[in-house]
C-alpha positions as CSV (number, residue, x, y, z in Angstrom):
1,M,-3.9,7.6,-39.7
2,A,-5.0,3.7,-39.2
3,S,-2.5,2.1,-40.9
4,G,0.0,4.5,-39.3
5,C,-1.1,3.5,-36.2
6,K,-0.1,-0.3,-36.7
7,K,2.9,0.3,-38.4
8,A,4.0,2.3,-35.2
9,L,2.4,0.0,-32.5
10,D,2.2,-3.4,-33.5
11,Q,6.3,-4.0,-33.1
12,P,8.2,-6.4,-31.2
13,V,9.9,-5.3,-28.0
14,L,13.3,-4.7,-28.8
15,G,14.9,-3.4,-25.7
16,Q,14.3,-2.1,-22.7
17,Y,15.1,1.4,-20.7
18,Q,18.3,2.4,-21.0
19,G,19.4,4.8,-18.2
20,D,22.5,6.2,-20.2
21,N,19.9,8.1,-22.4
22,F,18.9,10.1,-19.5
23,F,21.3,10.4,-16.9
24,T,23.4,12.6,-18.9
25,N,24.2,15.5,-16.5
26,D,24.1,16.5,-13.2
27,A,20.8,18.1,-13.7
28,N,18.7,15.5,-15.0
29,A,20.4,13.2,-12.4
30,K,18.5,15.5,-9.8
31,L,15.3,15.6,-12.2
32,G,15.6,11.4,-12.0
33,V,15.4,11.3,-8.3
34,N,12.8,13.9,-8.0
35,A,10.5,12.0,-9.5
36,A,11.2,9.0,-6.9
37,Y,9.7,11.7,-4.0
38,A,6.0,12.4,-6.4
39,P,4.5,9.1,-4.8
40,L,5.1,9.8,-1.0
41,T,2.7,13.1,-1.2
42,F,-0.9,13.2,-0.5
43,T,-1.8,15.4,-3.6
44,D,-4.6,12.5,-3.9
45,P,-5.5,11.1,-0.3
46,S,-7.9,8.6,-2.7
47,S,-4.6,6.9,-3.9
48,N,-2.3,7.4,-1.0
49,T,-4.1,5.7,1.5
50,L,-1.5,5.1,4.4
51,W,-3.7,7.2,6.3
52,V,-6.7,4.6,5.5
53,L,-4.6,1.4,6.7
54,G,-2.9,3.1,9.3
55,D,-5.3,4.8,10.9
56,L,-9.1,4.1,10.0
57,A,-7.9,0.1,10.7
58,S,-7.5,1.1,14.6
59,D,-8.8,2.2,17.4
60,D,-7.6,6.1,16.8
61,A,-10.3,7.4,14.0
62,I,-13.0,6.5,12.1
63,K,-14.1,7.3,8.5
64,G,-16.7,9.9,9.0
65,S,-19.0,11.0,6.4
66,S,-21.7,9.1,4.8
67,D,-21.3,5.0,4.7
68,G,-21.8,5.3,0.8
69,D,-18.9,8.0,0.3
70,Q,-15.5,6.1,0.0
71,G,-17.3,2.8,1.3
72,D,-13.8,0.9,0.6
73,F,-12.7,2.8,3.4
74,L,-15.4,1.9,5.6
75,S,-14.5,-2.0,5.0
76,I,-11.0,-1.6,6.0
77,Q,-12.2,0.0,9.8
78,N,-14.5,-2.9,9.8
79,F,-12.3,-5.4,8.5
80,N,-14.5,-6.2,5.7
81,I,-11.7,-6.5,3.5
82,N,-11.2,-8.0,-0.4
83,P,-8.0,-8.1,-2.5
84,A,-9.9,-5.6,-4.8
85,N,-10.7,-2.9,-1.9
86,S,-9.3,0.4,-3.4
87,A,-7.7,1.1,-0.4
88,V,-5.5,-1.6,-0.6
89,E,-4.9,-1.6,-3.9
90,G,-4.0,2.5,-4.0
91,L,-1.1,1.9,-1.7
92,W,0.0,-0.8,-3.1
93,K,0.5,0.8,-6.9
94,R,1.5,3.9,-5.5
95,Y,4.3,2.7,-3.8
96,Y,5.7,0.3,-5.9
97,D,5.7,3.1,-8.7
98,G,7.9,4.9,-6.0
99,V,10.4,1.8,-5.9
100,F,9.9,1.8,-9.6
101,K,11.2,5.3,-9.7
102,C,14.0,4.5,-7.2
103,N,15.2,1.6,-9.3
104,V,15.1,3.9,-12.6
105,V,17.5,5.9,-10.4
106,T,19.8,3.3,-9.4
107,D,19.8,1.2,-12.4
108,G,21.2,4.8,-14.3
109,L,23.7,5.5,-12.4
110,P,25.9,2.9,-11.7
111,A,29.9,3.7,-11.1
112,S,30.4,3.3,-14.9
113,N,28.3,6.2,-15.9
114,K,31.0,9.2,-15.4
115,A,28.5,12.0,-17.6
116,V,27.6,13.0,-13.7
117,S,30.0,13.9,-11.0
118,D,30.4,11.6,-8.4
119,A,29.5,14.0,-6.0
120,V,26.2,14.4,-7.6
121,K,26.0,10.7,-8.2
122,N,26.5,9.5,-4.7
123,D,23.8,11.8,-3.5
124,V,21.5,11.1,-5.9
125,V,21.8,7.2,-5.5
126,G,21.8,7.6,-1.7
127,Q,18.4,9.2,-1.9
128,A,17.0,6.6,-4.2
129,E,17.7,4.0,-1.8
130,F,16.5,5.8,1.4
131,L,13.0,6.0,-0.8
132,R,13.1,2.5,-1.7
133,A,13.8,1.3,1.6
134,Y,11.0,4.1,3.1
135,Y,8.7,2.4,0.1
136,Y,9.4,-0.8,1.0
137,F,9.1,-0.3,4.6
138,N,5.7,0.9,4.6
139,L,4.9,-2.1,2.0
140,T,6.0,-4.8,3.8
141,V,4.3,-4.0,7.4
142,V,1.1,-3.2,5.4
143,Y,1.3,-6.4,2.9
144,G,3.7,-8.5,5.0
145,D,5.6,-11.0,2.1
146,I,5.8,-9.1,-1.0
147,P,7.7,-9.3,-3.9
148,L,10.7,-7.1,-4.3
149,H,12.2,-5.6,-7.3
150,L,15.6,-4.0,-7.4
151,K,15.9,-3.0,-10.8
152,V,13.9,-2.1,-13.9
153,E,12.7,-4.9,-15.0
154,T,11.1,-7.0,-18.5
155,P,7.5,-8.1,-18.4
156,E,8.8,-11.5,-17.4
157,E,11.3,-10.6,-14.5
158,L,8.2,-8.9,-12.8
159,Q,6.3,-12.3,-12.5
160,S,7.7,-12.6,-9.0
161,P,6.9,-14.7,-5.4
162,A,6.3,-13.0,-2.7
163,L,9.9,-13.1,-0.3
164,P,9.2,-13.5,3.1
165,Q,9.1,-10.2,5.2
166,A,12.5,-10.9,6.8
167,Q,14.0,-10.7,3.4
168,I,12.0,-7.3,3.0
169,Y,13.6,-6.1,5.9
170,A,17.1,-7.4,5.0
171,Q,17.0,-5.0,1.7
172,I,15.2,-2.1,3.9
173,E,18.3,-2.6,6.0
174,K,20.9,-2.7,3.4
175,D,19.6,0.3,1.4
176,C,19.6,2.3,4.4
177,T,23.5,1.3,5.6
178,A,24.2,2.2,1.8
179,A,22.3,5.6,2.1
180,I,23.7,6.4,5.6
181,A,27.5,6.2,4.4
182,V,26.7,9.0,1.3
183,L,24.0,11.2,2.6
184,P,24.9,14.7,4.2
185,A,23.9,15.5,7.6
186,S,21.8,18.1,6.8
187,R,20.0,20.1,3.6
188,T,19.9,23.7,3.5
189,G,17.9,25.9,0.8
190,A,16.3,24.3,-2.6
191,D,17.3,21.0,-1.2
192,I,15.4,20.9,1.9
193,G,13.2,17.9,2.3
194,R,15.5,15.6,0.2
195,A,16.8,12.5,2.3
196,T,19.8,12.7,5.0
197,K,22.1,10.7,6.7
198,G,19.7,11.4,9.8
199,A,16.4,10.1,7.9
200,A,18.2,7.0,6.9
201,L,19.4,6.2,10.2
202,A,16.3,6.7,11.6
203,L,14.4,4.6,9.2
204,L,16.9,1.6,9.8
205,A,15.8,2.3,13.6
206,K,12.9,1.8,13.1
207,T,12.9,-1.1,11.0
208,Y,15.0,-3.0,13.8
209,L,12.3,-1.9,16.6
210,F,9.7,-3.5,14.0
211,E,12.5,-6.8,13.9
212,K,12.8,-6.8,17.5
213,K,16.7,-6.6,17.2
214,W,16.6,-4.4,20.1
215,A,20.0,-3.6,21.2
216,L,20.5,-2.4,17.4
217,A,17.2,-0.2,17.4
218,A,18.6,1.5,20.3
219,S,21.9,2.2,18.9
220,T,20.4,3.3,15.9
221,A,18.1,5.7,17.4
222,K,21.1,7.0,19.5
223,A,23.4,7.9,16.6
224,V,20.4,9.9,15.2
225,E,20.8,12.2,18.3
226,D,24.4,12.1,18.6
227,L,24.0,13.8,14.9
228,G,23.5,17.1,16.9
229,V,21.3,17.9,13.9
230,Y,17.7,17.8,15.8
231,S,16.2,19.0,18.6
232,L,12.7,19.0,20.1
233,L,10.5,22.0,19.2
234,P,9.5,23.9,22.4
235,V,6.1,23.9,21.1
236,F,4.5,20.6,19.8
237,A,2.1,22.4,17.4
238,D,4.8,23.7,15.5
239,N,5.3,20.2,14.0
240,F,2.1,21.1,12.0
241,R,1.8,24.3,11.3
242,A,2.4,26.1,8.2
243,A,5.1,28.4,9.1
244,T,7.1,26.0,10.7
245,K,6.6,22.9,9.3
246,N,10.4,22.7,8.4
247,N,12.3,22.6,11.4
248,S,14.6,21.0,13.7
249,E,12.6,18.2,14.7
250,A,11.2,17.4,11.1
251,V,13.8,13.9,10.5
252,F,12.2,13.2,7.1
253,S,8.8,15.1,5.9
254,V,7.2,15.2,2.8
255,L,6.7,18.4,1.3
256,H,3.8,20.1,0.0
257,T,3.4,23.8,-1.2
258,A,0.0,25.1,-2.1
259,G,-0.6,27.3,-5.0
260,L,1.6,26.0,-7.6
261,V,0.7,24.5,-11.0
262,P,1.0,21.0,-11.4
263,F,-0.8,21.0,-7.9
264,Q,1.8,20.1,-5.1
265,G,-0.8,21.0,-2.1
266,N,-1.9,18.6,1.1
267,N,-5.3,17.8,-0.1
268,L,-5.7,15.9,3.1
269,N,-6.8,19.2,4.4
270,A,-9.9,18.9,2.1
271,W,-10.5,15.3,3.2
272,F,-10.1,16.0,6.8
273,A,-11.7,19.4,7.6
274,P,-15.5,19.5,8.6
275,R,-17.9,19.5,6.0
276,P,-19.4,23.2,6.4
277,L,-16.0,24.1,6.0
278,N,-15.8,22.8,2.5
279,G,-14.2,19.4,3.7
280,Y,-14.8,15.9,3.2
281,G,-15.6,15.3,7.1
282,F,-13.0,12.3,7.0
283,Y,-11.1,11.0,9.8
284,L,-12.7,11.7,12.8
285,P,-10.6,10.5,16.0
286,T,-12.2,8.4,19.0
287,Q,-13.2,8.7,22.7
288,S,-11.0,5.9,22.8
289,L,-7.3,8.1,21.4
290,V,-9.3,11.3,23.4
291,D,-8.7,9.0,26.5
292,N,-5.1,8.0,26.3
293,F,-4.2,11.7,26.6
294,E,-3.2,12.3,30.1
295,T,-4.6,14.9,32.8
296,G,-2.9,16.8,35.9
297,T,-3.7,16.6,39.5
298,T,-6.1,19.7,38.9
299,G,-7.6,18.4,35.5
300,A,-5.4,20.2,32.8
301,V,-5.1,17.9,29.9
302,D,-1.9,16.9,27.7
303,P,-2.0,19.8,25.4
304,R,-1.2,17.2,22.7
305,L,-5.0,16.6,23.1
306,D,-6.0,20.1,21.4
307,Y,-3.1,20.4,19.2
308,S,-4.1,17.0,17.5
309,I,-7.6,17.2,18.0
310,G,-10.6,19.8,17.8
311,R,-13.3,19.5,20.3
312,A,-16.5,21.1,22.1
313,G,-15.4,24.3,24.2
314,H,-12.4,24.7,22.2
315,P,-11.9,26.4,19.2
316,Y,-10.9,24.8,15.8
317,F,-8.5,27.2,14.6
318,D,-9.9,30.3,14.0
319,S,-13.9,29.0,13.7
320,A,-15.8,28.0,16.4
321,F,-16.2,24.2,17.1
322,D,-19.5,23.3,16.1
323,P,-20.3,19.5,17.5
324,V,-22.6,18.5,14.7
325,W,-19.5,18.3,12.3
326,T,-18.8,15.0,13.5
327,T,-20.4,11.6,15.1
328,T,-17.6,11.1,17.6
329,G,-17.4,14.4,19.5
330,Y,-14.1,15.1,17.5
331,V,-12.1,16.6,14.3
332,S,-8.9,15.9,13.2
333,K,-6.3,19.2,13.6
334,K,-2.8,17.9,12.6
335,H,-3.5,17.5,8.6
336,T,-6.1,20.8,8.8
337,Q,-5.3,24.3,8.1
338,P,-7.2,27.5,9.3
339,L,-9.7,29.2,6.7
340,S,-7.3,32.1,7.0
341,E,-4.7,30.4,5.6
342,V,-6.8,28.2,3.5
343,P,-10.0,29.8,2.4
344,V,-12.9,27.9,1.3
345,S,-12.2,28.7,-2.2
346,T,-9.3,26.6,-2.4
347,R,-9.6,24.2,0.5
348,G,-8.3,21.3,-0.9
349,D,-4.7,23.2,-1.6
350,G,-3.2,22.8,2.0
351,N,0.7,23.5,2.5
352,L,1.5,21.5,5.3
353,N,4.2,18.7,5.0
354,Y,3.5,15.1,6.2
355,Q,5.9,14.5,8.9
356,A,6.6,10.9,8.2
357,I,9.4,10.8,11.3
358,R,10.3,13.2,13.8
359,F,12.5,13.2,16.3
360,S,10.3,12.5,19.0
361,E,9.3,9.3,17.3
362,V,13.2,8.3,17.1
363,L,13.7,9.0,21.1
364,L,10.6,6.8,21.6
365,I,12.1,4.1,19.6
366,E,15.3,4.3,21.7
367,A,13.4,4.1,24.7
368,E,11.4,1.1,23.8
369,A,13.8,-0.5,22.6
370,L,16.1,0.0,25.4
371,N,13.5,-1.2,28.0
372,E,12.8,-4.1,25.4
373,A,16.6,-4.8,25.9
374,G,16.4,-5.1,29.8
375,N,17.6,-1.8,30.1
376,S,14.6,-0.3,32.0
377,A,16.8,2.8,33.6
378,A,18.5,3.6,30.4
379,A,14.9,4.4,29.0
380,L,13.4,6.5,30.8
381,V,15.9,9.3,29.7
382,P,14.5,9.8,26.0
383,L,10.9,8.9,27.0
384,N,10.8,11.7,29.5
385,K,12.5,14.4,26.9
386,V,9.1,13.5,24.9
387,R,7.1,14.2,28.0
388,K,9.1,17.3,29.3
389,R,8.2,18.9,25.9
390,A,4.7,18.1,26.0
391,R,4.0,19.6,29.1
392,E,6.3,22.4,28.6
393,S,4.5,23.9,25.8
394,Y,2.2,25.9,28.8
395,L,5.6,27.8,28.8
396,Y,6.1,28.7,25.3
397,D,2.8,28.8,24.0
398,S,0.4,32.0,24.7
399,S,-2.7,30.5,23.2
400,L,-3.2,27.8,25.9
401,R,-5.2,28.4,28.7
402,G,-2.8,28.6,31.8
403,F,0.1,29.9,29.9
404,G,3.1,30.2,31.7
405,T,3.2,27.6,34.2
406,V,3.1,23.9,33.7
407,P,-0.2,22.8,35.5
408,A,0.4,20.2,38.8
409,G,0.9,17.0,38.2
410,L,0.9,17.4,34.0
411,L,3.1,14.7,32.4
412,P,5.5,14.2,34.9
413,D,8.7,12.5,34.6
414,V,8.0,8.6,34.9
415,T,10.0,6.8,36.8
416,I,9.3,3.1,37.2
417,T,11.7,0.5,36.0
418,D,9.6,-2.3,35.8
419,Q,10.1,-3.5,32.4
420,S,6.3,-4.4,32.0
421,Q,4.9,-1.3,33.7
422,L,7.2,0.6,31.8
423,R,6.5,-0.9,28.2
424,D,2.9,0.4,29.0
425,A,3.8,3.5,29.5
426,I,6.3,4.3,26.2
427,R,3.0,2.2,24.6
428,R,0.3,5.0,26.0
429,E,3.3,7.6,25.5
430,R,3.7,6.9,21.8
431,R,0.1,6.7,21.0
432,S,-0.6,10.3,22.3
433,E,2.5,11.8,20.4
434,L,2.4,10.3,17.4
435,A,-1.7,10.1,17.4
436,L,-3.2,10.7,13.8
437,E,0.2,10.7,12.3
438,F,-0.8,7.0,10.4
439,H,1.2,5.2,12.8
440,R,-1.1,3.1,15.2
441,F,-2.5,0.0,13.2
442,F,0.9,-1.2,12.5
443,D,2.0,-0.4,16.3
444,I,-1.1,-2.7,17.3
445,I,0.1,-5.4,15.3
446,R,3.8,-5.4,16.2
447,Y,2.6,-5.5,20.0
448,G,1.4,-8.7,19.0
449,T,-2.0,-10.4,19.4
450,A,-3.4,-9.9,23.3
451,Y,-2.7,-6.4,22.7
452,A,-4.4,-6.1,19.4
453,S,-7.3,-8.3,20.5
454,S,-7.8,-5.8,23.1
455,A,-7.0,-2.4,21.1
456,L,-9.6,-3.9,18.4
457,K,-12.0,-5.6,20.6
458,N,-15.0,-2.9,19.4
459,K,-14.2,-4.8,15.9
460,P,-15.9,-7.7,15.5
461,N,-14.7,-9.0,12.4
462,F,-11.1,-8.1,13.5
463,S,-9.1,-11.6,13.5
464,Y,-4.9,-10.8,14.2
465,T,-4.7,-14.4,12.4
466,T,-6.1,-13.2,9.1
467,N,-6.0,-9.0,9.6
468,Q,-2.3,-8.6,10.6
469,F,-1.7,-7.8,7.0
470,F,-3.6,-6.4,4.1
471,P,-4.3,-8.8,1.6
472,I,-1.8,-8.6,-1.9
473,P,-4.6,-6.5,-4.4
474,E,-6.3,-8.3,-6.9
475,S,-4.9,-6.8,-9.8
476,E,-1.1,-7.8,-8.9
477,R,-2.6,-11.6,-8.9
478,Q,-4.2,-11.2,-12.0
479,T,-0.8,-10.1,-14.0
480,N,1.8,-11.6,-11.2
481,F,1.1,-15.0,-11.9
482,K,3.9,-16.4,-9.3
483,L,2.1,-15.0,-6.7
484,G,-0.6,-17.9,-6.7
485,K,-4.2,-17.3,-5.5
């Protein structure tokens, strides 16, 4: 056997992956792109660490649990970060694996491939281009200047320097534009969850926003709205309930399904649930986040607070809230489910999607971009659509105290047109609307030094210059020598 292994393994590399060996029919083409979605899931939150880098580094949440449990995540929270940190390593490996899977698809389905029908080929390649753009968007907002891989490469080609972020954004724009041209406006049946034209437009609008291309961000966000596919749900919380997770507000969702083999459930359910409910007790919202939610003139609170956060005096789904669960006084609700849906015996097998891009975010992108472009009056329209939905949850959700009437003075339409004041209002609205959805740290950074220094003033180790991007992982530097030291 030893001799046989040597003969099998000790051989020179004669070639590399050949796409035409696999992409020989429509069914295989679909299987190929299916694999490119897998790294997005939260079946393993210890490796898909977007929640750590996006929120624990921010002012919205702390790690919770004991300091020694997932100590590297505490290091992210406290900005004691080295390149070997497991959260820094995890996201890099997972999302570049996603990039690779996308490149397998685009390499394997060139125009010359006649084994796959044109309709399937265009759709599958469009999905892969969107997914590659999504992976690169997250990679560059997390790490800044990074290598760019656009095909299945040899080991020598994988030796690649980090390119300026502007070049990464340019590729994201290119991939989104290509995807927009071929993807359908909507999906039905078994295809729900696959990328659509609206998803590609929304990601492009968000990319323009981060690049401060205000006019393009505004017009592209408006193009999403003009598709006529998306609308705000009457009840905000229905975005985060298993029974209503595939809905008209979901522009792009990462699908999870409980009870399957191999495992495809949302494991955030276990990581975020309180320990007495068989969770790990991670991811505790902060007082700063709670204070961001507005109250009406009679003291009624923005309903998004209790939809998003568990707190004393309010039930935690179908369990009574217990203050001993948390050191901050709060627990997250957006990615967890009631025990009636996910019992203790299967606590890690959640059935919730991760709502990566919601229509409400598209409206807030439009509002922010219009205001920054100097059209503050027009920015009020999309902004107030988001506020109207939030306050009118009281008209549609019988579980809310005071159901049937919008409390006086709660979330009134914004009327100010002073650019600076409206900027503050939009930023506050975005924080409340997207709370605990893993966006906050990246918003803090793009708002600039002054905002970041104020928001993270309780993190003494934070330096905007040093910490606006996370370090490229040590494992990558050890294998990609063109990155330098």
